[in-house]
PDB file with one MODEL, atoms N, CA, C and O in Angstrom:
MODEL        1
ATOM      1  N   MET A   1      85.974  84.409 101.034  1.00  0.00           N
ATOM      2  CA  MET A   1      86.801  85.463 100.665  1.00  0.00           C
ATOM      3  C   MET A   1      86.078  86.803 101.154  1.00  0.00           C
ATOM      4  O   MET A   1      85.170  86.763 101.985  1.00  0.00           O
ATOM      5  N   ALA A   2      86.499  87.887 100.635  1.00  0.00           N
ATOM      6  CA  ALA A   2      86.012  89.229 101.180  1.00  0.00           C
ATOM      7  C   ALA A   2      84.565  89.358 100.980  1.00  0.00           C
ATOM      8  O   ALA A   2      84.071  89.130  99.876  1.00  0.00           O
ATOM      9  N   ASP A   3      83.821  89.731 102.045  1.00  0.00           N
ATOM     10  CA  ASP A   3      82.368  89.974 102.008  1.00  0.00           C
ATOM     11  C   ASP A   3      82.154  91.415 101.975  1.00  0.00           C
ATOM     12  O   ASP A   3      81.061  91.836 101.596  1.00  0.00           O
ATOM     13  N   SER A   4      83.161  92.289 102.363  1.00  0.00           N
ATOM     14  CA  SER A   4      83.091  93.650 102.353  1.00  0.00           C
ATOM     15  C   SER A   4      84.467  94.273 102.579  1.00  0.00           C
ATOM     16  O   SER A   4      85.439  93.561 102.829  1.00  0.00           O
ATOM     17  N   SER A   5      84.549  95.590 102.493  1.00  0.00           N
ATOM     18  CA  SER A   5      85.898  96.228 102.641  1.00  0.00           C
ATOM     19  C   SER A   5      86.334  96.015 104.122  1.00  0.00           C
ATOM     20  O   SER A   5      85.565  96.127 105.077  1.00  0.00           O
ATOM     21  N   GLU A   6      87.656  95.696 104.204  1.00  0.00           N
ATOM     22  CA  GLU A   6      88.289  95.648 105.547  1.00  0.00           C
ATOM     23  C   GLU A   6      89.672  96.107 105.377  1.00  0.00           C
ATOM     24  O   GLU A   6      90.346  95.724 104.421  1.00  0.00           O
ATOM     25  N   SER A   7      90.153  96.967 106.328  1.00  0.00           N
ATOM     26  CA  SER A   7      91.562  97.371 106.294  1.00  0.00           C
ATOM     27  C   SER A   7      92.053  97.247 107.783  1.00  0.00           C
ATOM     28  O   SER A   7      91.490  97.848 108.698  1.00  0.00           O
ATOM     29  N   THR A   8      93.131  96.433 107.964  1.00  0.00           N
ATOM     30  CA  THR A   8      93.691  96.194 109.165  1.00  0.00           C
ATOM     31  C   THR A   8      95.127  96.646 109.234  1.00  0.00           C
ATOM     32  O   THR A   8      95.995  96.131 108.529  1.00  0.00           O
ATOM     33  N   VAL A   9      95.373  97.641 110.117  1.00  0.00           N
ATOM     34  CA  VAL A   9      96.785  98.068 110.214  1.00  0.00           C
ATOM     35  C   VAL A   9      97.537  96.922 110.920  1.00  0.00           C
ATOM     36  O   VAL A   9      97.153  96.426 111.979  1.00  0.00           O
ATOM     37  N   LEU A  10      98.622  96.548 110.258  1.00  0.00           N
ATOM     38  CA  LEU A  10      99.393  95.422 110.904  1.00  0.00           C
ATOM     39  C   LEU A  10     100.472  96.023 111.752  1.00  0.00           C
ATOM     40  O   LEU A  10     100.735  95.515 112.842  1.00  0.00           O
ATOM     41  N   ILE A  11     101.097  97.054 111.320  1.00  0.00           N
ATOM     42  CA  ILE A  11     102.073  97.747 112.141  1.00  0.00           C
ATOM     43  C   ILE A  11     102.280  99.138 111.604  1.00  0.00           C
ATOM     44  O   ILE A  11     102.191  99.341 110.393  1.00  0.00           O
ATOM     45  N   SER A  12     102.563 100.140 112.484  1.00  0.00           N
ATOM     46  CA  SER A  12     102.925 101.500 112.024  1.00  0.00           C
ATOM     47  C   SER A  12     104.097 102.034 112.846  1.00  0.00           C
ATOM     48  O   SER A  12     104.175 101.948 114.071  1.00  0.00           O
ATOM     49  N   GLY A  13     104.986 102.588 112.050  1.00  0.00           N
ATOM     50  CA  GLY A  13     106.205 103.190 112.648  1.00  0.00           C
ATOM     51  C   GLY A  13     106.187 104.737 112.353  1.00  0.00           C
ATOM     52  O   GLY A  13     105.182 105.363 112.015  1.00  0.00           O
ATOM     53  N   ASP A  14     107.437 105.256 112.530  1.00  0.00           N
ATOM     54  CA  ASP A  14     107.542 106.733 112.383  1.00  0.00           C
ATOM     55  C   ASP A  14     107.428 107.159 110.898  1.00  0.00           C
ATOM     56  O   ASP A  14     106.913 108.219 110.540  1.00  0.00           O
ATOM     57  N   ALA A  15     107.982 106.191 110.035  1.00  0.00           N
ATOM     58  CA  ALA A  15     108.004 106.554 108.626  1.00  0.00           C
ATOM     59  C   ALA A  15     107.245 105.684 107.691  1.00  0.00           C
ATOM     60  O   ALA A  15     107.231 105.944 106.488  1.00  0.00           O
ATOM     61  N   VAL A  16     106.581 104.610 108.209  1.00  0.00           N
ATOM     62  CA  VAL A  16     105.812 103.732 107.305  1.00  0.00           C
ATOM     63  C   VAL A  16     104.765 103.005 108.165  1.00  0.00           C
ATOM     64  O   VAL A  16     104.890 102.785 109.370  1.00  0.00           O
ATOM     65  N   ALA A  17     103.701 102.653 107.385  1.00  0.00           N
ATOM     66  CA  ALA A  17     102.594 101.804 107.995  1.00  0.00           C
ATOM     67  C   ALA A  17     102.264 100.689 107.002  1.00  0.00           C
ATOM     68  O   ALA A  17     102.346 100.870 105.787  1.00  0.00           O
ATOM     69  N   LEU A  18     101.893  99.546 107.548  1.00  0.00           N
ATOM     70  CA  LEU A  18     101.672  98.383 106.814  1.00  0.00           C
ATOM     71  C   LEU A  18     100.222  97.906 107.178  1.00  0.00           C
ATOM     72  O   LEU A  18      99.879  97.814 108.357  1.00  0.00           O
ATOM     73  N   ARG A  19      99.359  97.597 106.118  1.00  0.00           N
ATOM     74  CA  ARG A  19      98.107  97.198 106.394  1.00  0.00           C
ATOM     75  C   ARG A  19      97.665  96.006 105.473  1.00  0.00           C
ATOM     76  O   ARG A  19      98.208  95.835 104.381  1.00  0.00           O
ATOM     77  N   ARG A  20      96.712  95.224 105.916  1.00  0.00           N
ATOM     78  CA  ARG A  20      96.029  94.108 105.135  1.00  0.00           C
ATOM     79  C   ARG A  20      94.756  94.645 104.681  1.00  0.00           C
ATOM     80  O   ARG A  20      93.937  95.131 105.460  1.00  0.00           O
ATOM     81  N   TRP A  21      94.570  94.552 103.306  1.00  0.00           N
ATOM     82  CA  TRP A  21      93.337  95.079 102.808  1.00  0.00           C
ATOM     83  C   TRP A  21      92.544  93.986 101.991  1.00  0.00           C
ATOM     84  O   TRP A  21      93.039  93.318 101.083  1.00  0.00           O
ATOM     85  N   THR A  22      91.231  93.898 102.444  1.00  0.00           N
ATOM     86  CA  THR A  22      90.375  92.936 101.765  1.00  0.00           C
ATOM     87  C   THR A  22      89.179  93.761 101.159  1.00  0.00           C
ATOM     88  O   THR A  22      88.683  94.696 101.788  1.00  0.00           O
ATOM     89  N   GLU A  23      88.754  93.397  99.969  1.00  0.00           N
ATOM     90  CA  GLU A  23      87.665  94.083  99.325  1.00  0.00           C
ATOM     91  C   GLU A  23      86.958  93.224  98.373  1.00  0.00           C
ATOM     92  O   GLU A  23      87.589  92.440  97.663  1.00  0.00           O
ATOM     93  N   ALA A  24      85.521  93.341  98.311  1.00  0.00           N
ATOM     94  CA  ALA A  24      84.736  92.443  97.509  1.00  0.00           C
ATOM     95  C   ALA A  24      84.790  92.880  96.054  1.00  0.00           C
ATOM     96  O   ALA A  24      84.904  94.068  95.753  1.00  0.00           O
ATOM     97  N   ALA A  25      84.706  91.880  95.132  1.00  0.00           N
ATOM     98  CA  ALA A  25      84.732  92.132  93.674  1.00  0.00           C
ATOM     99  C   ALA A  25      83.589  93.036  93.339  1.00  0.00           C
ATOM    100  O   ALA A  25      82.511  92.927  93.922  1.00  0.00           O
ATOM    101  N   GLY A  26      83.812  93.949  92.387  1.00  0.00           N
ATOM    102  CA  GLY A  26      82.839  94.984  91.905  1.00  0.00           C
ATOM    103  C   GLY A  26      83.014  96.235  92.717  1.00  0.00           C
ATOM    104  O   GLY A  26      82.267  97.174  92.442  1.00  0.00           O
ATOM    105  N   THR A  27      83.882  96.377  93.665  1.00  0.00           N
ATOM    106  CA  THR A  27      83.979  97.632  94.436  1.00  0.00           C
ATOM    107  C   THR A  27      84.845  98.548  93.616  1.00  0.00           C
ATOM    108  O   THR A  27      85.866  98.133  93.067  1.00  0.00           O
ATOM    109  N   THR A  28      84.441  99.782  93.534  1.00  0.00           N
ATOM    110  CA  THR A  28      85.179 100.931  92.866  1.00  0.00           C
ATOM    111  C   THR A  28      85.161 102.078  93.710  1.00  0.00           C
ATOM    112  O   THR A  28      84.221 102.302  94.472  1.00  0.00           O
ATOM    113  N   GLY A  29      86.236 102.868  93.597  1.00  0.00           N
ATOM    114  CA  GLY A  29      86.191 104.120  94.410  1.00  0.00           C
ATOM    115  C   GLY A  29      86.245 105.315  93.492  1.00  0.00           C
ATOM    116  O   GLY A  29      86.572 105.208  92.310  1.00  0.00           O
ATOM    117  N   ASP A  30      85.916 106.463  94.070  1.00  0.00           N
ATOM    118  CA  ASP A  30      85.951 107.695  93.303  1.00  0.00           C
ATOM    119  C   ASP A  30      87.329 108.192  93.264  1.00  0.00           C
ATOM    120  O   ASP A  30      88.047 108.028  94.250  1.00  0.00           O
ATOM    121  N   PRO A  31      87.805 108.842  92.116  1.00  0.00           N
ATOM    122  CA  PRO A  31      89.112 109.393  92.042  1.00  0.00           C
ATOM    123  C   PRO A  31      89.392 110.316  93.210  1.00  0.00           C
ATOM    124  O   PRO A  31      88.532 111.106  93.598  1.00  0.00           O
ATOM    125  N   HIS A  32      90.591 110.224  93.778  1.00  0.00           N
ATOM    126  CA  HIS A  32      90.951 111.062  94.933  1.00  0.00           C
ATOM    127  C   HIS A  32      92.543 111.018  94.934  1.00  0.00           C
ATOM    128  O   HIS A  32      93.188 110.304  94.166  1.00  0.00           O
ATOM    129  N   THR A  33      93.076 111.830  95.848  1.00  0.00           N
ATOM    130  CA  THR A  33      94.504 111.873  96.129  1.00  0.00           C
ATOM    131  C   THR A  33      94.685 111.613  97.546  1.00  0.00           C
ATOM    132  O   THR A  33      93.748 111.691  98.341  1.00  0.00           O
ATOM    133  N   ARG A  34      95.934 111.289  97.896  1.00  0.00           N
ATOM    134  CA  ARG A  34      96.443 111.141  99.263  1.00  0.00           C
ATOM    135  C   ARG A  34      97.829 111.724  99.402  1.00  0.00           C
ATOM    136  O   ARG A  34      98.591 111.745  98.436  1.00  0.00           O
ATOM    137  N   PRO A  35      98.170 112.201 100.590  1.00  0.00           N
ATOM    138  CA  PRO A  35      99.374 112.970 100.731  1.00  0.00           C
ATOM    139  C   PRO A  35     100.562 112.035 100.982  1.00  0.00           C
ATOM    140  O   PRO A  35     101.648 112.467 101.368  1.00  0.00           O
ATOM    141  N   TYR A  36     100.314 110.714 100.743  1.00  0.00           N
ATOM    142  CA  TYR A  36     101.471 109.696 101.136  1.00  0.00           C
ATOM    143  C   TYR A  36     101.565 108.827  99.965  1.00  0.00           C
ATOM    144  O   TYR A  36     100.616 108.719  99.189  1.00  0.00           O
ATOM    145  N   GLU A  37     102.704 108.181  99.798  1.00  0.00           N
ATOM    146  CA  GLU A  37     103.045 107.211  98.815  1.00  0.00           C
ATOM    147  C   GLU A  37     102.397 105.817  99.269  1.00  0.00           C
ATOM    148  O   GLU A  37     102.341 105.518 100.462  1.00  0.00           O
ATOM    149  N   THR A  38     101.934 105.018  98.305  1.00  0.00           N
ATOM    150  CA  THR A  38     101.397 103.668  98.684  1.00  0.00           C
ATOM    151  C   THR A  38     102.124 102.675  97.670  1.00  0.00           C
ATOM    152  O   THR A  38     102.210 102.882  96.460  1.00  0.00           O
ATOM    153  N   VAL A  39     102.633 101.573  98.340  1.00  0.00           N
ATOM    154  CA  VAL A  39     103.041 100.429  97.536  1.00  0.00           C
ATOM    155  C   VAL A  39     102.258  99.191  98.114  1.00  0.00           C
ATOM    156  O   VAL A  39     101.986  99.046  99.306  1.00  0.00           O
ATOM    157  N   GLY A  40     101.950  98.361  97.147  1.00  0.00           N
ATOM    158  CA  GLY A  40     101.191  97.065  97.603  1.00  0.00           C
ATOM    159  C   GLY A  40     101.413  95.956  96.729  1.00  0.00           C
ATOM    160  O   GLY A  40     101.793  96.088  95.565  1.00  0.00           O
ATOM    161  N   THR A  41     101.157  94.773  97.333  1.00  0.00           N
ATOM    162  CA  THR A  41     101.160  93.454  96.660  1.00  0.00           C
ATOM    163  C   THR A  41      99.933  92.786  96.812  1.00  0.00           C
ATOM    164  O   THR A  41      99.390  92.684  97.912  1.00  0.00           O
ATOM    165  N   VAL A  42      99.384  92.247  95.602  1.00  0.00           N
ATOM    166  CA  VAL A  42      98.147  91.476  95.676  1.00  0.00           C
ATOM    167  C   VAL A  42      98.483  90.113  96.086  1.00  0.00           C
ATOM    168  O   VAL A  42      99.346  89.475  95.483  1.00  0.00           O
ATOM    169  N   LEU A  43      97.790  89.599  97.162  1.00  0.00           N
ATOM    170  CA  LEU A  43      98.008  88.206  97.573  1.00  0.00           C
ATOM    171  C   LEU A  43      96.978  87.294  96.983  1.00  0.00           C
ATOM    172  O   LEU A  43      97.272  86.115  96.792  1.00  0.00           O
ATOM    173  N   ASP A  44      95.774  87.761  96.676  1.00  0.00           N
ATOM    174  CA  ASP A  44      94.703  86.919  96.084  1.00  0.00           C
ATOM    175  C   ASP A  44      93.717  87.948  95.385  1.00  0.00           C
ATOM    176  O   ASP A  44      93.470  89.028  95.922  1.00  0.00           O
ATOM    177  N   GLY A  45      93.163  87.578  94.170  1.00  0.00           N
ATOM    178  CA  GLY A  45      92.247  88.409  93.552  1.00  0.00           C
ATOM    179  C   GLY A  45      92.826  89.206  92.516  1.00  0.00           C
ATOM    180  O   GLY A  45      94.004  89.033  92.203  1.00  0.00           O
ATOM    181  N   ARG A  46      92.037  90.151  91.896  1.00  0.00           N
ATOM    182  CA  ARG A  46      92.570  91.059  90.857  1.00  0.00           C
ATOM    183  C   ARG A  46      92.012  92.364  91.073  1.00  0.00           C
ATOM    184  O   ARG A  46      90.873  92.515  91.513  1.00  0.00           O
ATOM    185  N   LEU A  47      92.878  93.429  90.738  1.00  0.00           N
ATOM    186  CA  LEU A  47      92.646  94.808  90.997  1.00  0.00           C
ATOM    187  C   LEU A  47      93.129  95.693  89.849  1.00  0.00           C
ATOM    188  O   LEU A  47      94.226  95.483  89.332  1.00  0.00           O
ATOM    189  N   GLU A  48      92.364  96.632  89.461  1.00  0.00           N
ATOM    190  CA  GLU A  48      92.851  97.722  88.533  1.00  0.00           C
ATOM    191  C   GLU A  48      93.276  98.912  89.401  1.00  0.00           C
ATOM    192  O   GLU A  48      92.596  99.317  90.344  1.00  0.00           O
ATOM    193  N   VAL A  49      94.411  99.428  89.033  1.00  0.00           N
ATOM    194  CA  VAL A  49      94.953 100.615  89.746  1.00  0.00           C
ATOM    195  C   VAL A  49      94.905 101.711  88.715  1.00  0.00           C
ATOM    196  O   VAL A  49      95.609 101.627  87.709  1.00  0.00           O
ATOM    197  N   HIS A  50      94.091 102.753  88.924  1.00  0.00           N
ATOM    198  CA  HIS A  50      93.979 103.842  88.051  1.00  0.00           C
ATOM    199  C   HIS A  50      94.711 105.023  88.582  1.00  0.00           C
ATOM    200  O   HIS A  50      94.438 105.511  89.679  1.00  0.00           O
ATOM    201  N   LEU A  51      95.673 105.496  87.774  1.00  0.00           N
ATOM    202  CA  LEU A  51      96.566 106.691  88.200  1.00  0.00           C
ATOM    203  C   LEU A  51      96.483 107.663  87.033  1.00  0.00           C
ATOM    204  O   LEU A  51      97.109 107.478  85.990  1.00  0.00           O
ATOM    205  N   GLY A  52      95.669 108.728  87.253  1.00  0.00           N
ATOM    206  CA  GLY A  52      95.338 109.606  86.064  1.00  0.00           C
ATOM    207  C   GLY A  52      94.672 108.785  84.895  1.00  0.00           C
ATOM    208  O   GLY A  52      93.628 108.164  85.093  1.00  0.00           O
ATOM    209  N   ASP A  53      95.231 108.797  83.812  1.00  0.00           N
ATOM    210  CA  ASP A  53      94.727 108.139  82.592  1.00  0.00           C
ATOM    211  C   ASP A  53      95.347 106.750  82.469  1.00  0.00           C
ATOM    212  O   ASP A  53      94.929 105.975  81.609  1.00  0.00           O
ATOM    213  N   ASP A  54      96.349 106.406  83.318  1.00  0.00           N
ATOM    214  CA  ASP A  54      96.856 105.057  83.232  1.00  0.00           C
ATOM    215  C   ASP A  54      96.266 103.999  84.053  1.00  0.00           C
ATOM    216  O   ASP A  54      95.954 104.244  85.218  1.00  0.00           O
ATOM    217  N   VAL A  55      96.087 102.826  83.530  1.00  0.00           N
ATOM    218  CA  VAL A  55      95.455 101.751  84.247  1.00  0.00           C
ATOM    219  C   VAL A  55      96.348 100.508  84.259  1.00  0.00           C
ATOM    220  O   VAL A  55      96.807 100.045  83.215  1.00  0.00           O
ATOM    221  N   THR A  56      96.574  99.998  85.416  1.00  0.00           N
ATOM    222  CA  THR A  56      97.369  98.793  85.474  1.00  0.00           C
ATOM    223  C   THR A  56      96.486  97.724  86.292  1.00  0.00           C
ATOM    224  O   THR A  56      95.880  98.005  87.326  1.00  0.00           O
ATOM    225  N   THR A  57      96.500  96.464  85.683  1.00  0.00           N
ATOM    226  CA  THR A  57      95.742  95.374  86.326  1.00  0.00           C
ATOM    227  C   THR A  57      96.753  94.524  87.053  1.00  0.00           C
ATOM    228  O   THR A  57      97.774  94.129  86.491  1.00  0.00           O
ATOM    229  N   CYS A  58      96.475  94.256  88.255  1.00  0.00           N
ATOM    230  CA  CYS A  58      97.317  93.383  89.170  1.00  0.00           C
ATOM    231  C   CYS A  58      96.568  92.264  89.617  1.00  0.00           C
ATOM    232  O   CYS A  58      95.417  92.382  90.040  1.00  0.00           O
ATOM    233  N   ALA A  59      97.245  91.049  89.532  1.00  0.00           N
ATOM    234  CA  ALA A  59      96.722  89.830  90.106  1.00  0.00           C
ATOM    235  C   ALA A  59      97.649  89.226  91.135  1.00  0.00           C
ATOM    236  O   ALA A  59      98.683  89.833  91.416  1.00  0.00           O
ATOM    237  N   ALA A  60      97.379  88.161  91.675  1.00  0.00           N
ATOM    238  CA  ALA A  60      98.083  87.607  92.830  1.00  0.00           C
ATOM    239  C   ALA A  60      99.584  87.498  92.430  1.00  0.00           C
ATOM    240  O   ALA A  60      99.943  86.883  91.427  1.00  0.00           O
ATOM    241  N   GLY A  61     100.413  88.115  93.251  1.00  0.00           N
ATOM    242  CA  GLY A  61     101.866  88.174  93.031  1.00  0.00           C
ATOM    243  C   GLY A  61     102.394  89.427  92.357  1.00  0.00           C
ATOM    244  O   GLY A  61     103.605  89.618  92.248  1.00  0.00           O
ATOM    245  N   ASP A  62     101.451  90.311  91.888  1.00  0.00           N
ATOM    246  CA  ASP A  62     101.847  91.546  91.308  1.00  0.00           C
ATOM    247  C   ASP A  62     101.792  92.611  92.324  1.00  0.00           C
ATOM    248  O   ASP A  62     100.971  92.647  93.241  1.00  0.00           O
ATOM    249  N   SER A  63     102.763  93.516  92.091  1.00  0.00           N
ATOM    250  CA  SER A  63     102.881  94.717  93.068  1.00  0.00           C
ATOM    251  C   SER A  63     102.440  96.021  92.244  1.00  0.00           C
ATOM    252  O   SER A  63     102.348  96.011  91.017  1.00  0.00           O
ATOM    253  N   TYR A  64     102.203  97.031  92.959  1.00  0.00           N
ATOM    254  CA  TYR A  64     101.993  98.353  92.474  1.00  0.00           C
ATOM    255  C   TYR A  64     102.489  99.421  93.305  1.00  0.00           C
ATOM    256  O   TYR A  64     102.737  99.236  94.497  1.00  0.00           O
ATOM    257  N   ARG A  65     102.655 100.602  92.692  1.00  0.00           N
ATOM    258  CA  ARG A  65     103.116 101.848  93.516  1.00  0.00           C
ATOM    259  C   ARG A  65     102.253 103.032  93.041  1.00  0.00           C
ATOM    260  O   ARG A  65     102.041 103.260  91.850  1.00  0.00           O
ATOM    261  N   VAL A  66     101.773 103.763  94.051  1.00  0.00           N
ATOM    262  CA  VAL A  66     101.021 105.007  93.808  1.00  0.00           C
ATOM    263  C   VAL A  66     101.722 106.167  94.476  1.00  0.00           C
ATOM    264  O   VAL A  66     101.807 106.188  95.704  1.00  0.00           O
ATOM    265  N   PRO A  67     102.225 107.126  93.737  1.00  0.00           N
ATOM    266  CA  PRO A  67     102.956 108.241  94.333  1.00  0.00           C
ATOM    267  C   PRO A  67     102.050 109.137  95.208  1.00  0.00           C
ATOM    268  O   PRO A  67     100.833 109.187  95.033  1.00  0.00           O
ATOM    269  N   ALA A  68     102.629 109.761  96.051  1.00  0.00           N
ATOM    270  CA  ALA A  68     101.966 110.754  96.910  1.00  0.00           C
ATOM    271  C   ALA A  68     101.333 111.820  96.063  1.00  0.00           C
ATOM    272  O   ALA A  68     101.954 112.280  95.105  1.00  0.00           O
ATOM    273  N   ASP A  69     100.122 112.236  96.371  1.00  0.00           N
ATOM    274  CA  ASP A  69      99.398 113.283  95.673  1.00  0.00           C
ATOM    275  C   ASP A  69      98.950 112.977  94.228  1.00  0.00           C
ATOM    276  O   ASP A  69      98.506 113.859  93.492  1.00  0.00           O
ATOM    277  N   ALA A  70      99.091 111.640  93.841  1.00  0.00           N
ATOM    278  CA  ALA A  70      98.648 111.272  92.483  1.00  0.00           C
ATOM    279  C   ALA A  70      97.149 111.075  92.523  1.00  0.00           C
ATOM    280  O   ALA A  70      96.611 110.618  93.531  1.00  0.00           O
ATOM    281  N   GLN A  71      96.471 111.412  91.447  1.00  0.00           N
ATOM    282  CA  GLN A  71      95.055 111.140  91.284  1.00  0.00           C
ATOM    283  C   GLN A  71      95.013 109.680  91.013  1.00  0.00           C
ATOM    284  O   GLN A  71      95.698 109.121  90.156  1.00  0.00           O
ATOM    285  N   ARG A  72      94.080 109.046  91.876  1.00  0.00           N
ATOM    286  CA  ARG A  72      94.009 107.626  91.887  1.00  0.00           C
ATOM    287  C   ARG A  72      92.606 107.101  92.157  1.00  0.00           C
ATOM    288  O   ARG A  72      91.778 107.790  92.752  1.00  0.00           O
ATOM    289  N   HIS A  73      92.343 105.851  91.707  1.00  0.00           N
ATOM    290  CA  HIS A  73      91.135 105.052  92.293  1.00  0.00           C
ATOM    291  C   HIS A  73      91.415 103.658  91.823  1.00  0.00           C
ATOM    292  O   HIS A  73      92.227 103.392  90.936  1.00  0.00           O
ATOM    293  N   TYR A  74      90.651 102.741  92.509  1.00  0.00           N
ATOM    294  CA  TYR A  74      90.890 101.271  92.341  1.00  0.00           C
ATOM    295  C   TYR A  74      89.519 100.699  91.869  1.00  0.00           C
ATOM    296  O   TYR A  74      88.450 101.211  92.203  1.00  0.00           O
ATOM    297  N   VAL A  75      89.619  99.660  91.111  1.00  0.00           N
ATOM    298  CA  VAL A  75      88.459  98.880  90.721  1.00  0.00           C
ATOM    299  C   VAL A  75      88.808  97.415  91.018  1.00  0.00           C
ATOM    300  O   VAL A  75      89.746  96.840  90.465  1.00  0.00           O
ATOM    301  N   VAL A  76      87.996  96.841  91.927  1.00  0.00           N
ATOM    302  CA  VAL A  76      88.289  95.442  92.420  1.00  0.00           C
ATOM    303  C   VAL A  76      87.550  94.457  91.431  1.00  0.00           C
ATOM    304  O   VAL A  76      86.320  94.431  91.385  1.00  0.00           O
ATOM    305  N   LEU A  77      88.359  93.633  90.624  1.00  0.00           N
ATOM    306  CA  LEU A  77      87.846  92.764  89.673  1.00  0.00           C
ATOM    307  C   LEU A  77      87.436  91.419  90.133  1.00  0.00           C
ATOM    308  O   LEU A  77      86.511  90.780  89.632  1.00  0.00           O
ATOM    309  N   GLU A  78      88.266  90.980  91.232  1.00  0.00           N
ATOM    310  CA  GLU A  78      87.902  89.649  91.858  1.00  0.00           C
ATOM    311  C   GLU A  78      88.166  89.931  93.327  1.00  0.00           C
ATOM    312  O   GLU A  78      88.961  90.793  93.701  1.00  0.00           O
ATOM    313  N   ASP A  79      87.441  89.141  94.155  1.00  0.00           N
ATOM    314  CA  ASP A  79      87.680  89.406  95.684  1.00  0.00           C
ATOM    315  C   ASP A  79      89.170  89.594  95.978  1.00  0.00           C
ATOM    316  O   ASP A  79      90.004  88.811  95.524  1.00  0.00           O
ATOM    317  N   LEU A  80      89.467  90.555  96.679  1.00  0.00           N
ATOM    318  CA  LEU A  80      90.888  91.060  96.873  1.00  0.00           C
ATOM    319  C   LEU A  80      91.433  90.810  98.251  1.00  0.00           C
ATOM    320  O   LEU A  80      90.696  90.990  99.220  1.00  0.00           O
ATOM    321  N   VAL A  81      92.678  90.406  98.406  1.00  0.00           N
ATOM    322  CA  VAL A  81      93.498  90.485  99.632  1.00  0.00           C
ATOM    323  C   VAL A  81      94.785  91.043  99.138  1.00  0.00           C
ATOM    324  O   VAL A  81      95.397  90.522  98.206  1.00  0.00           O
ATOM    325  N   ALA A  82      95.214  92.158  99.799  1.00  0.00           N
ATOM    326  CA  ALA A  82      96.427  92.809  99.450  1.00  0.00           C
ATOM    327  C   ALA A  82      97.120  93.280 100.728  1.00  0.00           C
ATOM    328  O   ALA A  82      96.508  93.550 101.761  1.00  0.00           O
ATOM    329  N   ILE A  83      98.469  93.360 100.575  1.00  0.00           N
ATOM    330  CA  ILE A  83      99.172  94.069 101.672  1.00  0.00           C
ATOM    331  C   ILE A  83      99.692  95.412 101.111  1.00  0.00           C
ATOM    332  O   ILE A  83     100.218  95.450  99.999  1.00  0.00           O
ATOM    333  N   GLU A  84      99.554  96.458 101.839  1.00  0.00           N
ATOM    334  CA  GLU A  84      99.935  97.862 101.352  1.00  0.00           C
ATOM    335  C   GLU A  84     100.768  98.450 102.424  1.00  0.00           C
ATOM    336  O   GLU A  84     100.535  98.197 103.606  1.00  0.00           O
ATOM    337  N   ALA A  85     101.746  99.238 102.044  1.00  0.00           N
ATOM    338  CA  ALA A  85     102.517 100.086 102.931  1.00  0.00           C
ATOM    339  C   ALA A  85     102.360 101.556 102.463  1.00  0.00           C
ATOM    340  O   ALA A  85     102.270 101.845 101.270  1.00  0.00           O
ATOM    341  N   THR A  86     102.332 102.455 103.447  1.00  0.00           N
ATOM    342  CA  THR A  86     102.188 103.855 103.179  1.00  0.00           C
ATOM    343  C   THR A  86     103.339 104.671 103.855  1.00  0.00           C
ATOM    344  O   THR A  86     103.697 104.427 105.008  1.00  0.00           O
ATOM    345  N   ALA A  87     103.880 105.610 103.117  1.00  0.00           N
ATOM    346  CA  ALA A  87     104.973 106.338 103.767  1.00  0.00           C
ATOM    347  C   ALA A  87     104.723 107.814 103.263  1.00  0.00           C
ATOM    348  O   ALA A  87     104.549 108.103 102.079  1.00  0.00           O
ATOM    349  N   PRO A  88     104.728 108.704 104.302  1.00  0.00           N
ATOM    350  CA  PRO A  88     104.652 108.448 105.698  1.00  0.00           C
ATOM    351  C   PRO A  88     103.312 107.707 106.065  1.00  0.00           C
ATOM    352  O   PRO A  88     102.433 107.550 105.218  1.00  0.00           O
ATOM    353  N   PRO A  89     103.199 107.285 107.279  1.00  0.00           N
ATOM    354  CA  PRO A  89     101.998 106.493 107.628  1.00  0.00           C
ATOM    355  C   PRO A  89     100.702 107.262 107.342  1.00  0.00           C
ATOM    356  O   PRO A  89     100.638 108.470 107.571  1.00  0.00           O
ATOM    357  N   ALA A  90      99.650 106.558 106.834  1.00  0.00           N
ATOM    358  CA  ALA A  90      98.402 107.136 106.706  1.00  0.00           C
ATOM    359  C   ALA A  90      97.778 107.488 108.038  1.00  0.00           C
ATOM    360  O   ALA A  90      97.862 106.749 109.019  1.00  0.00           O
ATOM    361  N   SER A  91      97.149 108.647 108.028  1.00  0.00           N
ATOM    362  CA  SER A  91      96.499 108.976 109.388  1.00  0.00           C
ATOM    363  C   SER A  91      95.060 108.474 109.495  1.00  0.00           C
ATOM    364  O   SER A  91      94.414 108.665 110.525  1.00  0.00           O
TER     365      SER A  91
ENDMDL
END
């Protein structure tokens, strides 16, 4: 499974980009914002999505949405494989 963080852009268009994201268990990020919306689906593993004070735990088959400019961070609970789309495309 995931030995370290990896993000591979699968395709990018004018209005959306799609990436495959792998991340090792125990990884956590600092709270931040992004100027784009993100939607994702967990293919394998488990992930906490923190949006402000709200926390959602996602496992394989679960999807999540992060609005543009929302305060966010992730906590990877189990080695993760996810597919994410960003709109507009992340630069």
